[in-house]
C-alpha positions in Angstrom: 107.6 108.8 103.0 106.7 106.4 100.2 103.0 107.2 99.8 101.2 110.3 98.5 98.6 112.0 100.6 95.9 110.6 98.4 97.2 107.0 98.8 97.3 107.6 102.6 93.7 108.7 102.5 92.6 105.5 100.6 94.5 103.3 103.1 93.0 105.1 106.1 89.5 104.8 104.5 90.0 101.1 104.1 91.1 100.8 107.7 88.0 102.6 108.9 85.7 100.4 106.8 87.5 97.2 108.0 87.2 98.5 111.6 83.5 99.4 111.4 82.8 96.1 109.7 84.5 94.2 112.6 87.2 92.8 110.2 90.0 94.6 111.9 90.5 94.9 115.7 92.6 97.6 117.4 94.5 97.3 120.6 96.1 99.8 122.9 99.8 99.6 122.0 101.1 102.0 124.6 98.6 103.3 127.1 101.0 106.0 128.3 100.9 107.7 125.0 97.4 106.6 123.8 98.7 104.8 120.8 96.4 102.3 119.1 97.6 99.5 116.8 96.1 97.0 114.4 97.9 94.2 112.6 97.4 92.2 109.5 99.6 89.4 108.3 102.0 91.8 106.6 101.6 95.2 108.2 100.9 96.9 111.5 99.1 100.3 111.6 99.4 102.8 114.4 97.5 106.0 115.2 98.1 108.2 118.1 97.9 111.8 119.4 101.2 113.6 118.6 101.2 115.3 121.9 100.0 112.2 123.9 96.9 114.0 125.1 94.1 112.2 123.2 93.5 115.2 121.0 94.7 116.6 117.6 97.1 116.6 115.9 97.3 112.8 115.2 100.0 110.7 113.6 99.4 107.7 111.5 102.1 105.1 110.8 102.4 102.0 108.6 105.0 99.4 109.6 106.0 96.4 107.5 106.2 93.2 109.6 109.4 91.3 109.1 110.9 88.3 110.8 114.0 90.0 112.1 112.7 93.5 112.7 109.8 95.7 111.6 110.3 98.6 109.2 108.6 102.0 109.3 107.5 102.6 105.8 105.1 105.5 106.2 104.2 108.2 108.6 101.6 110.9 108.2 101.3 113.8 110.6 98.1 115.9 110.6 100.1 119.1 110.8 101.7 118.5 107.4 98.4 117.4 105.8 95.4 119.1 104.1 92.2 119.7 106.0 90.4 116.7 104.5 93.3 114.4 105.4 93.4 115.7 108.9 89.7 114.9 109.3 90.2 111.3 108.1 93.1 110.7 110.5 90.9 111.9 113.3 88.1 109.6 112.2 90.6 106.7 112.2 91.8 107.6 115.7 88.3 107.4 117.1 87.4 104.3 115.2 90.5 102.6 116.6 89.8 103.9 120.1 86.1 102.7 119.9 87.3 99.3 118.6 89.8 98.9 121.5 87.2 99.9 124.1 84.5 97.6 122.6 82.1 100.5 122.3 79.7 98.7 119.9 79.2 95.9 122.4 78.8 98.3 125.3 76.1 100.2 123.4 74.3 96.9 122.7 74.5 96.0 126.4 73.2 99.4 127.5 70.3 99.3 125.1 69.5 95.7 126.1 69.7 96.6 129.8 67.2 99.3 129.3 64.9 97.1 127.1 65.5 99.3 124.0 66.1 98.3 120.4 69.7 98.8 119.3 69.7 99.7 115.6 73.2 99.3 114.1 
């Protein structure tokens, strides 16, 4: 819509870094369709499987948060993207899913339970 593919890639990379650095938490927005969301003070980001099957292709959306109603300002579908953009959307999907499931903490628990060192 309003962003180039390169701008989308930079935004998605920033979201992945924030997620991996525990500065952004994702939640399951709609469990029926496997849509994950993360919000900041001004925007909400969503990523989901287009076919609702937890597999490619994925769709990424940016919504502006407004008092009266939220506005969709950007949507990126893997099917209309280059190979490198497809890869980064998939990486975001799994970062969001891992965040929502608390995978990092689960890994720590498993390693601790087995008396193993968990290297982050």
